[in-house]
N, C-alpha and C positions, 0 to 999 in steps of 0.2 A: 484653342488653336487660333493663331492670328489670321486675319483676312489677307487676301492677296493684295489689297490696297495698302494695308499696313506694312507688308513686306516691301512694296515698291517705295513707300515713304522712307523706310529704314535704310535703304541703300541708294536713295535719291535717284531712282530709276525713272526714265522717261516713258510715258505710256505710248505704245505704238498701235494698239488696237484692242478690241474686246468690248462686249456689252457692259454698260455701267453696272447692271445688277450682278454680273458675274464677278466683278471686282470685290464684291462683298462675300464671296465664297471663302470658306475656311481652308487653309493649307494644312493638310494632315501629315506632310512629310516632304522630302526633297529627293529628286533623282538627278544626279549629275549626268547629263546626256552628252558624253564625249566619245562613246564607242560607236561602232558602225550601227546603222539603222536596224538590221535584223536582230542584233543582240539587245539594242535599246528597247525595241517594242516588247520583248519578252519580260522586261523589267519595269514597265510602266505600272504604277500603283494608283488605285482610285483615290482621288483627292490630293495627290501629291503635286508639287510644283517642279517642273522640269527646268533645269539650269544648263544652258548650253553655250559653248564658246561662240562669239559673235560671227566667226567666219564659217560656221557650219550651217549654211542655208539648207543643206540636205536634211539635217535633223529637224529644223523648223518645219519644213514641208512634210516630213514624215510624221511628226507628231500631229499636225493639223489634219493630215489624211486619216490617221488612226482615229482621231476624235470624230471625224465625219462619217467613218465607216460604221461606228457603233459596235464594232466587234472587239474593241480594246477598252481597258478600264479608263473612264473619263478623268483627266487630270484637271487641276484647278487653275493652272496658269503656266506660262512659259517665260523665263527670263533669259535674255541674251546678254552676254558679258563682253567686256573689252571696249565698249563704246563704238563698236564698228557698225556703220550704217549698212543697210541692205543694198545690194545692187539694184538699179532701177528696174531691171527685168523681173527680179524676184518681188519687188514691191508691187509691181503691176499685177503679177500673178496672185499675190495675197489679196489685193483689192477685189479680184474676180471671185475668190473663194468665199468672201463674205463670212469669215469665221467670227464667232462670238467669244472665242477663247481669249482671256486676258493675256496680252503680250507686252513685255516691258524691256527696255534697254538700259542696262547698268554700265556705268563708266569703268568700274573696277574689274579686275580679272576674275576668273571663275572661283579660285580659292577664297579670295577676300569677299566676293559676293555671297558665297554659300555661308561663310563664317558670320557675316552680318545677318543674313536671313535666319540662321539657326538661333541667333541670340534674341530674336523678337518673340515677345510673349503676347498671348491673346488678351485682349481687353474688351470689356463690355461698353459699347458706345451706341448712341441712338441709331447709327446707320447699320448696325449689325442686327438686322431684324430677326434672323434665325436665333441668335443668342438671346435676344430680348424675349422671344416667344418661349424659348426653353426655360429661361429664368422665371417667367410668369407661370408656366405650367408647374414647375417645381414648387413655387410659392403656394399656388392654389392647392397642390396635392398634400403638402406637408405643414402648412400653417393654418391654424384655426382663425379665419378672418373675423367672424363675429366676436370671438373671445378677445382678439387683439384690439378691436375697436372699443370694446367695453373697458379694457384696461387703460386705454389711452384717453378715454372720455371725450372722444371726438363727436361733435354733434353733426348729424347728417344734414347737408344743405338741402333746402327746398328747391334750389335751382339745379336742373339736370343739364350738365354739360355734355357735349358729344362724347367725350371719353367715358363719362359715367354711364351714358346710355349704352355704349358698346359693351362696357363691362357687365352691366345688368343683363344685356341681351345674351351674351355668351354664358353667363352664370345660369340663367334660366334654362338655356338649351342643355347645359352640362348636368343640370339637376336630374334630368330624366332623359338620358341619351336615346336618340332615335337614329334610324338608318336612312341616309339620304343618298340618292344616286345622282352622279354628275355625268351626263352623256358625253361631254366633250373632254374625254380623259387625256387627250394628247395636246390640249391647249396649255401653253406655258402658264398663263394666269391661273388656270384651274389647278394645275399641279402645285404651284406656289401656295395657293389658298388651301389645298388639301394638306400640305405640310403643316400650315398653321393650325388648321382645324384638328388634325390628329395630335399635334403637340399639346394643344390646349384641352383635348378631350371633349370637344364640343359635340361631335356626332360620329356615328359609324358611317363609313363612306364606301360606296361602290363607284369605281371609275369604269367607263365603257371604252373599249378599244382592244387592239391586239396587245396582249400582256407584255411580250418581249419589247415591243416598240414603246409602250407607255413607260415601262420601268427603265428602259435605256435612256429615254428622254429625261426622266426625272433625275437619273444619275448624272447626265450631262449638265443639268441645271443646278446640281448640288442640293437637291431637295430630297426629303425622305418621305416616301409614301408606302413604306412596307406594311403599315397597319391598315391600308385600304385594300379592298377586294377589287380585282380587275376582271371584268367579264367581257367576252367578245360576242357581239350579236351574231357572228357567223358560227358560233359553237353549235354543232348539229342538235344536241339534246335540248339546249335552252331555246334555240330558234324554233324547233318543232313544238315545244311546250307553249311558247308565247304565241306562235301562229295558230295553233288549234284553239286556244282561248280567245284570241282576237276574232277568228272566224266564227266561233260560237256567239260572241257578243254582237257581231255585225251580220249575222245570218239574215236578218230582216232587210239588209241592204244588198243581199245576194253575193256577199263576200264568201269565196270558197277558201279551203285550206291552201290551195296552190297560190291564190292571190295574196293571202295573208303572209305566206312565207317570204314574199318579196317586200311587203309593207314593213314587217318587223325588222328588216335589216337597217332601216332608218333608226339612228340612235335615239331620237326623240320618242318614236313609237316603242322601241324596245325598252327604253327606260320607263315609259308609262306602263307597259305590260309587266315589268318587274313589280310595280306597285300593286297592280291588279292581282298578281299571283302571290302577293304577300311577302315578296322578297325585299321590299323596301317600303319605307313609310312616306317618303316625299322625294321630289325631284327639283333640281335647279338647273336650268338650261338657258341657252341664248347667247353665251359668250362669243360663239363663232357662227351660230346659225340664226337666221331670222325666224320669228315665231309665225307658224303657219295659220294658227287659229286667231281670228280677230275677236277681241274682247268687246262685247256690246256695252256701250255706255248707258247707264240707267239714270234718268233724271228724277231726283227725289224732291218732293215738295216739303222741304225741311220745316218751313214755318208752320205748315198745316199739321205735320205729324209730330213735330217736337217744338211746341211753343215755348218750352223752357230754355231753349238754346238761344244765345245771342247771335243773330245772323244778319248780315248786311249784303245787299246785292240788287242789281248788278253794280260792281265797283271795279275800278281799275287798280292794278297792282300797286302803283305808287301811293294811292290814297289808302290802300289797305294796310301798308306797312310804315308809311312816313307820317308822323303826327302833324307836321307842319303842312303837308299837302292835304291831309284829312280836314284840318281846320278850315281850309278855304273851300274844299269841294263838298264835304259832308259835315258841317259843324255840329249838327245835332245827333250824329251817330255815336253810339257807345262802342262800336266795333272798329270803325275806320281808324287807321293809324296804330291799332293794337291787335290786329288779326293774327291768329296762330294756326288756323286751318284754312286752306285755300281749295276751293272747288272750281275746276276749270271747265269750260264749255265742251272741250273735246280732248282726246288723248294727245294729239299733236301739240296743242297749246301747252298742256301740262308737261309733256316731255321737254319741249323747248325751254320752258321757264325753269324747271328744276335743274336741268343740265347747265344752264347759264349761271344760276346761283351756285351750284356745286363747284364749277370750274373757276369762276371768277372770285368767289369769296372763300373757297376752301371749306365749304360746308359739308357736313356728313349727310350723305344720301343713302337711304336703305330702301331697296325695292327695285322695280315694281313688285307689289304684293297682290297676287290675284285672289279674289274671294268668290265664294259660291261654288267651289268645286268639291267633289266628293273626297278627294285626297289632295294634300298640299302640293301644288306645282307652281313654281315661281320663275319668272322670266328675267333674264339678264340683258342689259344693253350690250351690243357688240363692243362698246367702248368701256365696258366694266373694268374696274381695277381689281387687284387682288383683295383689297380691303372690302370692296363692294361684294365680291363673291363670298368672302368669309361671313359678312353680316347677313347676306341673303340666305345662306345655308343655315345660319343660326335661327333666323325667322322661320324658315321652313321646318326646322326641327321642333320649334316651339308650337307651331301650328299642328304638327303631328301628335303632340302630347294631348291635345284636346280630345 
């Protein structure tokens, strides 16, 4: 199926609004929205594009209201025809609604617009992430990769690129699938990452939240999370089971079952208890919540414990990575200018540096990865991207394999 963006290009429509990511949604059909609103609402189809005459502001507002309500099938976009501009009062109203639905204005009439849209065929391009993920999943499922490499006689490079690292990461996680819980089940980035993880078969997933709201939001975003389990911390049976176990574990701290019932309503605690109860193997959290527990930094005397490692320090970052700077600051060092592992004096310094490199150089960043815990639990930055979440879930699944 073509994307909404491809449809807009085909009829030379002008973009009026909508989230950039939503323009990559697939259009699964068309609804000519020319009838009265009550009749139209009954005919909305999930994934369809609504095409309405440009002078029907009532239809535009009705479709947007239907999407906001969550009680009607989510459409992929809305095209207005005839090149008619919206009245200023309606434009002001739309600005206040802050809708993410793609809206476009075509200069042609309704019949010609629909004819052009129906002639568009779906194509696989780099911006169609959902199609790319589906293609990769099908390739991995039906093609014998090692046999193909053997037939093509391709020598494996000793240099590991970010793309190769990600591929190996997902492949290792997929080889022995584990169950990972994602507490922030209603976060858009988490839902998009869940779509990718499920398509690629990386891990079994549990999303936390109220199931109708989580699945409705996924539908509005155009992502598929049908393969994920959705659990609500307010579910009486699960809440009681988690609370009793938490109270038992924290009895030495005078935690009673009554106190525990309130504690486990927090999604991070609830997700942790799912692991304790054996209902999940790992957890990835932090996309929308700050981490409550502080991780104590341990200072290791590397030279004393591992004299076989090439270690230099203290050393500034420029001297560690830039050979020309290293020659002037530490000319006798075998490490300066060629360092590949960096140990920072504290967590804040490490966070600042890795985020600066990631954002300015487009580098691949995986983590943070927490160590020393009984079960794998990894923390996300609140600025985490969908790609970050996918890779962190893969790391967590691999840790759970050990």
